[in-house]
N, C-alpha and C positions, 0 to 999 in steps of 0.2 A: 503494498499499501504508499499510495506518495503521501507525503506533506499536509499538501491540501485535503485529502480526502480521511486524513484524521484528523485533520483539523476542523472538516464539516459534521463528520461523528461528531467530536468533541462537542461542535458549537450547537447542535440535534439535541444532545442527551442533555448539555448543562442548559436550554433552554426550557426543555421538560420540565425538568429538578427545579428550574429559579419557580418554575411558574406553578409547578405542585405545591412546592414548599410556603410559599407565600398565599398562594390561596388559600392553602390547610389553615397557616397561621391567623389570617385576616376573616375568615369566614363565620366564626366564633362570635369575633365582636361586631357584625350587623346589628344596627339598630333595631328594634323590632315595632317603631313607632308607625306613624301613617306612611303612605305611600310615597305624599310629594312633599314630609318634611323637610325644616332645614339641616335637620340630623342626617338625613338619608343624604340628602346631595352634599353635604360633610365627609360623609364616612367614603362616597365613592369617589369625590375628587382628590381626598388620601390615601386611597387605595389605589389610584390611577398614576399617583403622582410618586408615592412612596414604590410603586413596582416599578415605574421608569427607573429612579436611582439607584434600589436595587439590584434591579438586572445590571444597569451599565458598571455598576461597581464589580457585582459577582462575575460577569465576562471577562471583566481585566483583570480578575483575579487569577481567574481560570485559565484566561488566555496566558499567563505569566507561568501559571503553576504548568499548564500543557508544552510550551517550550522548556521550559527547564528540565521536565521529565523526556522530554524527545532526546535532548539534546546528550541525556545523561545515558538515555537507554541505546540511543544510535550511532551517538557521536559525531552525528552531524549540524549543522547551524541552520537555524531557521533561513529559507530565500533570501535573498535580500534584494531580488525586484520580481518582478511579475511579467513575464511574458504575453505574448497576443492571446493564447490561448488561457489564461489566467484572468484576464480583462474580460473576455467575452463572455465568459461563464460567468462574471461576476456581473456583467450586464443584465444577462437574461435571467439570472438568480432576482437582482434585483427588478427585473421589470415586473417578473411575475411576485414575487413578495408585494409589489407596490398595489399590483392590478387587484390582489385581494385583499388588504388593506381598505383602497380606495371602494371596492365592495361592499365590505362591511361599514366601511362611515354612511354611505348611500343606503343601508338596510338601518342603521341607527336610527341616522334621519328621516327615513319611511317610517321606522317606528313610532314617532312621535306627529308623525300626519296623520296615521291610522289609532291618534288617543292610545297609545300604552302607556303605560309609568314610565317615568324618566331612567327607574334603575332596569327597564329592558334595552333602553339607549347605552347605558352605559356597561352593562354584558354584553351587548352586539360589539360595542368600540373594543372590550378587553381581550373577546374571543376571537375577534378578528386579528388583531395586532400580535396575538399569540400565533393563531394558526398562520397568519403572512411570515412569521418567522420563523418557523417550522419548515412552512413550504423553503422558503429561500434557502436555508441548511440543506434539505432534500433535492433539489434541485442542484446545486452546487454537487454534493454528493453525486447524484446521478450523471450529469456532465462529467465527470473527472473520472467515472468509472464505465461509460459507454462512449464518450466523445462528446462534439458538439455538431 
């Protein structure tokens, strides 16, 4: 397996673990009040902001640990440059990832149009962000395995 394939697998696993651990941590803290209370909006706003920060920090730490472990086990350094194939695969993965998130965003806004509670909008946004991140990692792995 190449460095990029291993990095994609680590990214995929870490995304799933980060989202699962954070979701299990925050779920019991959900307020039981009314559907449109200020407390509910505060909860979902906090959920999204902290998930974003937690995810960024965790991905940075996992990336550093991955590079250290990769270097210790293989004796190779991380590639310092990205060739045309790497750039093309990144572009394809980002395009698919952004497309999925935009579809989720439109669905979230559509849920407000059909008078769904605001919680539904937040849940759709969070899930679409998660699915877009997982799909991006899977797309990179697929293209590194099968080619472009």
